[in-house]
N, C-alpha and C positions, 0 to 999 in steps of 0.2 A: 739915648737911653742911659740913664744914669746907672742902672744896675750892672750893665755890662762893662762899664768903664772901670769898675772896681775889680773886676776879675782879672787876675794875672795868669798868664799862661806860663806854666813851668815847662820849659822846653826839655829839660832832662827827663822830667816825669812823662811828658808826652812821648818822647823818644822811646823810653823803656816800655811804656804802655803799648806802643805800636810794635815794638820788637816782641814783647810777650804775646801780643795778639797774633802776630805773624807766626810765631813758634807754635802757639796753640792751634792755629789754623793748619799749619804744616803737620802737626801731630794728628790732628783730626783727619786731615786728608790722607795721611800715611797709614794710620792705624784704625780709626773709627769708621771713616766713610766706606772703605772697601767691604767690611763685613755688612754694614747697613745696606750698601748698594747691592752686594751679593744677595742679601736676604730679600731685598726688593725685587731684584731680577728673578730670584728663585720663585718668589711669590707670584710674580707676573707670569713666569713660565708655567707654574702650577695652575694658575687661573686659565691661561691659554689652553693648557692640556685638558683641564676640566671642561672648558667651553667646547673644545673639539670633541671630547668624549661625550658630552651632553648632546652635541649636534649629531654625532654618530649614533648614539642611542635613540635620538629622536627619529633619525632616518630609518634605523632598524625597526623601531616601534611602528613607524608608518608602513614599512614593508610588511611587517608581521600582521598589521591590521588589514592591509590589502589582501594578503594571503588568506587570512581568516575569513574575510568577506567573500573571497573567491571560493574557499572551501564550503562556506555556508550556502552560497549560490549553487555550487555543484551538488551539495547534499540535497538542497531543495529540488533541484532538477531530477536527481536520481530518485528521490522519494516520489516525486510526481510521476516519473516514468514507472516506478514500481506499482504505484496506486493504479495508474492507467492499465498496466499489464494485468494486475490482479482483477480489476473490474472487467476487463475483456475476457479473462479466463473464467471468471464467475458467470459472465453472460454466456460464454460457450458451454460451460457445464450446465447451466440452467436450460439452454436450448436443447442440449443433448438429452438431459433428463426428461424434458417435456416430450421430445421426439421419441425417446425410448418408451415413455409411459403411454404415449398415443399408440405406438406400434404394439405394445403389450395389450392395450385395450382393444385394438382392432383384432389382434390374434385371439384374445379371449372371446370377443364377439363371434368371430368366425368359428372358433371351437364350440361355443355354445350353440350357434346356429346348426353346425354339423351334428352336434349331439342331439339337439331337438329334432332335426330331420331324421337322424338314425332311429331315435326313440319312436318318433311318429310312424316311420315305416315299419318298425318292429311291432308296434302296437296294432297298426292296420293289418299286418300279416296275421298276428295272433287273433285279432277280431274276425278276420275272414275265416280262419280255421275254426274258431269257436262257432261262428254263425253257420258255417257249412255243416258242422257236426250237428248243431241244434236243428238246422233246417231239415237235414236228412232224417234225423231221428224223429222230429215232429211230423214230417210228411209221411214217413213209414208208419207211424202210429195212427195217423189220420186215415190213411189209405189201407192199412192193414196188409200191405204187400211190400215187396222189395222193389226199389227203383233201379233202373239200369244206369249206366255211367252218363249217358247223354241227359237223362232227366235230372240226375243229381247235379251235373254241371250247370244246367239251365236254372234250376231252383236256387242253387248257391249264388249264382251271379245276380239273380233278381233280388234275393234277400240282401246281399251285400250292397247293391245299389240303393235299396230302400234305406238301409241302416246308415249308409254314408250320406245320403241326401238329408236324412233327418238330423244327423250330426252336424252337417254344414249349416242347416237352418238354425240350429241352437247356438252355433258358434257365431 
């Protein structure tokens, strides 16, 4: 190659260039590389710490998510239990109300029947008294004489029986 034949190597220039380069490398190694390496190591340590912190946060977030899901599940179970208890309580109250109402209705019916029976007996007694008075008065007027106690009792009983039988036929 003809181009390289013309190039002359200057040994002193090469020597001083190598010495300058070696000094430059030494100065770089002594003064420039340590801060650069320290900055790189610091950055690497910071990245490592950030990654560890991120991993810790991820683990903590996962734990919080699981705790939250557990709390939600527990809340749902409690709500379900409360709803079931409320439904059961409502059913009991409803049954008690129905039972109380039925008991009151039965009591009202018994009271009404008792009152009807009492009123019926009272009316029958009043009717008997009224009929006996009417019978005695009418018989005395018809016969123009006074009746003795036996005649009065017999006439009253006959009249009452007739009135009651006619009332029963109408009812």
